[in-house]
N, C-alpha and C positions, 0 to 999 in steps of 0.2 A: 094488445099492441104495446110496442115499446115508447111511444109516445104518450100513452096514457099512464106510464111509470110516474109517480111524484116525486121519485128521491133522487137526488144526485150525489156526488162525489162527497159535496160539502155535508149530508146530510148522514153518510155513511161515516164519514171523521166524527161528527158530533153524537152520535150514538156510541161510538167506539168510546169517546172521552167521556160520555156521560155517565157508564158504568164504573168506570174505572178510575175518574176523579170523583174522591168522595169524602166525605169527613172521616171517617175509618181509615183513610189512606193518610189523610194528614196526621192522624192518630199513630199510625205505622211509622211515617215517615220521621214525626218526632222522636217516637222510641229508638227507632234507628239510629238517628244523626246524633241523639242525645247519648247512644251509649258507646261509640266508637269515632263520633266526629264526622267531618267533611269526608273521609275516606269510605263513608256510607255509601256515597255514590257509586265506587266501584260496584259494590253488591248490588247496586239498583242496574246498572248497566248489564251485570252478568242476568239479573232476573227479568228487565226489557228484552235481552235477547231469546232468553229461554221461550217467553211470551209472544215473541216475534215468530220461533218454529211454531209452538203450537197454532196460531194465527195460519201459517204457512199449511201446515196438517190439516187443520179446518177449512181450509178455502179448496183445498184439492178436493176433499170430502163432498164439501159445496157443488163444484166443477163436477164430479163424477154424478151426483143427485141433486140438480138444480130444483130450486122452488119447493123443498121439502119443509114442513111447516114444524116438524119436530128436530130436525136439525141431527145433532148428535145421537139422538134416539134412535133414529131411522139408519143413521150408519152403523151404529153398533148392532142395530138387529141385523143387518145385511152382513156384518162381517163375525159376528162372535153368538148370534141368537139372542132370545127374550132374556134368558136370566142375567148376564151381566148386565145388559141394558137396561133393565127395570133396576136393578140395584144402583148402577151407576147414575142413572137418571133422577131418582128420587131421593137418593142420598147426595150424589155428587153435583147435582144442580138444582133440584127444587128445594129439599131442606137448607143447603148452602146458601142458596140465593135469598130466599126469604129472610134467613138468619142473619144474612149480613145488612139486608136492607133495613131489617128491625133495629140494628146494632145503630146504622145511620141515622133512622129517625129518633134514635134515643139520644145520639150525640147532638143532635139539631135541637131537641128539645131542651138538654143540659145547656148549648150555648145561649139560647134564646132566655133561659131563666136568669143566668148569669150575668146576662148583657143587660134587659130591661129590667129585671126586679118587678114586674107586675104580679099583682095578688091573684092568679090562677094557678091551677095545678100542672106540674110541669108535663103532665101526658095530654094535655089541651093542644099544647101545639103540634104533636105528634098527630092526635086525631083531627086537626083542620087542614092540616097539609096533605092525611092520605086521602083525604074527602075529596080537597080540590083536583088530585091526580086522578082519582078514581073515576071521578065525573067527566075528566078531560082524556082519560083512555078510552072511557066509552062511547066516546065520539068518533072514533077511529084514527085511522093512520096519520090522516092529512094533521089534524089538532096536535096529533102526538109529536109529528115532526116539527111544527111552527114553534112548539113549547122548546121540544128538545133542542133545534137550531140556536135560537134566541140565547136558552139558559146555559148552554155549554161554550161557548164564545163568549159569552161576559164572564163565566166560572174561570175560563182558562186565561182570558185578559186580566181578570182582577188577580189572580195568582201570581201570573208573572210579573205585574207592575209592583205587586206586594215584595216579590222576592227581589226585583231589579233595587228597590228603594232600599232594603237592607242589605243588599251585596254592594250596593258602592255606597254605603255608609251615609244617605242624606235624610237618614228617619230624624223624627224630632224627640226621640228619645235618647237616654242615654248608653252608648256602646259600650261593651262588657271586652274584658280582656280575657281571654282563655286560649288554649292551645287549640291547633287547627284539628289536631286528631289525637284519640284515647290510646291507638294501636297502630301498628303497622304489621302483625301478624298475620300473615296470608291466609291462613286455616280460620281465623277467626272472621274475618273479612268475608272470606266467601261464605262462611257457616251463616251470614247475615242476609244472606239471598232469600233465606225462610221467610224472614221480614219483609225484605224488600217484595217479594214477591207478589204480596197483597197489593201494592201500588199499582199493578198494570194487571190485574184477572178483570176479566168482563169485556174486552176490545170485540169477543167474538158475539156478543149481541147483537152485531150488523145482520149477523146471517141470517135470523129468521125472519128479517124484512128485504132479504136478497132478492125476492120475487117482485118487490115495490120499487127497485132500485135500477135506474137508468144504466144500460152496460153493466151489468152485474159481475160479468167476467172479469172486468178490469176495475170497476170502482169499489168493490167488496173487498178484496184483498188489498188492494191499494190504501181504501181509506182507513183499513184496520191497522197497518202497518205505520202509516202517518200518524195515526191517533197515538199510540205507543211512543213514537220516536218524539212527537210534542208533549207527553206526558213528563216524558224521562226529560228534557231539555228545560221544562217549567219547575219542574220539584227539584233539578239539582240546583238551579238557580235558588230556590227558596231553601236550601240547605247552607248556602253560603249567608244569606241573610238570618238565618238560624245563629250562625256562629259569631257575626257580629253585634247581634241584640238580644240573644237568650242564652243564660247559663245552661249549659248541656244536662247537669244533672236536673234542673228543673223541668228542663223540656221531657227527658225522659221519663218523668214522675207525673206529668200532667195528663187530665182525662181529657182536654181541650187544650192541645199544644198551638194550636191555630191564633185562641184568644189570646193566650199568653203571650203570643209572637206580637201579634197586633198591637197588643196594650203597651210592650216594651217599645217596640218602634214608632209608633204614633199617638199614643196615648188612650184615652177614651175612644177619641175618631176611628183609630185602627182598630180598636176591639169593635165597634160596631161593624168597621167596614167586614172584618175577618165573621162576625156574626153573619153578615149579608154573603159572604161568599158558604158559609155553611148551609144556609138556607138553598143559596142556589145550588151547592152540591146535593143537598138530600134530595131537591127537585129533580134534579138530572138524573141522579140514579135510580131512585126510584121511580121515575117515569121510564125508564129503560128496564128496570127490573119488572116492573108490572105487564109492560107491553111485549117483553122478552118472554117471560114466563108462562104468560097467558097463551102465546102462540105454544109455546114447546109443548104447555097441558094440552092444547089442542090438536098438537101434533101426535102425542101420546094416545089420547083417548081416539084418533082414528086408527090407532093399531090397536085399539081394546086392551090396552095396558094400564088404563085408569077408565074410572067411569065414562060412559058415553057423553053424558050432560057437559062434559068440557068442551067437546066438540061443537057445540050449539052457538049459533052467532045471532047476534042483532041485527038491528036494520042499517047499521052501519059497517056491516061485515068483522064485527069485533067479537073474539069470544068471552062473552061477558062473564059465564059463570067463572073462568080463570082469573078475569080480573078481581071479581070479589073474593074469591079464594084468596089469591095472594096478598090483596089489601089487608085482610082479616088478619091473616098471619103473619103480616109485617106489625101490627099494631101489637100482637101477641109477644113479639120477641123484643120488639121495641120497651114494653111493660119490663119483662123479664131481665133486660141489662139495666135500665133505668139510670145512666149515668154513673154506674160504677168503674172506676178506672179499671179495676182489677177484672170486673167481668167483662167488660168492653176488650179487655186483649186478649183474654181467655178465648171469647166467641170469635173474634177475629181470627187467631190460631186455628181453632176448631173449624172454621167455615173454610181456611184455606186448605186445610189437609183434605176435607170432603173435594174441594175443586180441584185439587192437584189430582187424585184418584181419577176424575171425570178428564181432564189432559191427559193421563197416561193411557185412559181407554181410546183419546182419539189418535195418538200417535200409532198405538196398536191397529188401530182399525185401517189407517193408510198403510201398513205395511201387508195385513193379510188380504187388502183388497187389490195391492198391488199384485200380487201372487197369484191370487184368484182370477183378477178381470185385467190382464197386461195389456189387453187391446182396446179395453173400453175409452170411448171419445172423453178426455177432460180438458177443459178450456183453462185448467190453471194445473199444474204440477209442481210438487214442492222439488227444489233444484237438489243433486248430489245424489241421489237415489235412496237407500235406505241410511245415508249418515244421519241425516238431521233430525228424523223422526227418534233412530237410537240415542242420538246427545237429548233429545226432548226428554225422553222416556229416562234415562239415567241422571239427568240434570233433576228432573222432579222427584224421582226417588230418593236424590241426595238432600232437597230440603225437606220431605217429610220425614226422616231420619234424623234432619238438625231443626226440628220444627221452632223449638225453644232451646235457649242456653240454661236455663234452669231446667235440671235431670227430673225432679218431681212434677214439675208443670208437664213436662216432654212426655212422661210415661202416662200421666193422666190423659192427655189427649190422644195418645196411642189408644188407650184402653177403652175411653168414651169413643172413637172411632169405631172400634174393633166391636163393640157391642151392639152400636147402632146398624152397622153391616151387617150383623148376625142377625139381628130383629129382623131388616130388611131382604135377609137371604129366605128366612123362613116366610115371609110374606108371599116374596116372589115367586116362590116354588109352588105355593099352593093356588097363588092367583093365576098364574101361567096354566097350570095344569087343568084347575077346573072351571076358570071364567075363559083364558083364551083358547084353550082347550088346544094347545098347540106342544110339540116337544120342547121341553126344557131348554136342552142344551143346542139345540141344531138351528144352523144360520139359516136365515130366509132369504130365498133369491130376489137379486135385486130389484126384477122385474114386478115381484108382488109387492114389495115394501113401498116402489112407486104407485101400484095400483090402490094402494090403500088411501091415497089422497084423494080419490074419487069415493064420494057418497053411497054411488051405486054397488061399490065392494062389499058394504056392510050391509045394503038392504038384503044382497042376495046371501050371504053367509047367515042372517037372522031367518031367513027362510028356509034355509037346509039345517037350521037349529045348531050350527057349528057356533055362536056366540050370542049373547043375550045381550 
């Protein structure tokens, strides 16, 4: 029943903001602004628009196949078949998301250590936070939403206030005199969209919870768009604050630019405030990540794309195996990045490339399914025909080709991405052929994919020996 659904527009915005506003985003924001100055805002606007186009494509796919647990996995299975689906979801979504959440946890632990200087190992902060959010997510969607609403709005409010204080020059720290920009070269500014891209990814995490949302056909796309616009405004204000209180060069080189800015703006109290922002950010992003990824894993398990145990739920209806799995992997990646500036920056860019590939697949799904199912009912449709999906594909490809201004780092990212996708291709081929027992490259009818949401579908297939 519609009345039984627990989440409204406010919750959709908070989930969208939740994964997007993260401490790794503050690192990317500092590096981008520190590299070219205030004109980085133009790169941010371009990246925000490209992500809005992606959100529109995903909203159309969700309107075509509402209430699917696996989201993009099910859309791609319908349009292109199991092989690209498995590669894009395991590489472009699962791996990339646990990597980014692990980096988040690492930055949070670094911020806590640098601010409070307690005699405990850095990893302790990560473990404590992960355990708290693990327990909360095992309690179900109601507890998830309560945490997400509170934390997201505290986070966005704190960032807005800190940005405004800096932008209008009323901080207690000493203001710095520096140029507004380091370049006005258009190609250079546009190439920085690859860095700015990370500031806006993840808004689509509202889609896996769409079946819990009141009036989802309106609130889900609207909430994601509002979330992205809100983020762009708040982060633009922060860039003006950076200009007034933080040296561009120091900002670009810092592993925790938000702490540097807080200390320069308001002294030790500002540093503590920004550490609080870092805590809110990791709670928000990790809470969204664990909930969203466990739901995606559940949907993929229903399609027999990963082990069936991921589809099991506890008494609160939570896919608990996925919650545990994602939480453990986040801790592992947090240990790997370990607060290193270079490692954090590199992992953010690698994660961006994986995520960009999944967004390209979303646009391709829209184009294919429009041609294949032109008359299928859709409560939301991306305006402009094929224009916006094509712009989304071209813009995302451009960002992949310009993922780093350092040629050596750029080629390293490409090689690493290629190796990971090659390994996933081999795994996907054998899993589909021998575990799923399906044609590797043949698309699956929409009706069949929707039927996979029902547990009886697998009971019948198991009796027939089609899947194990």
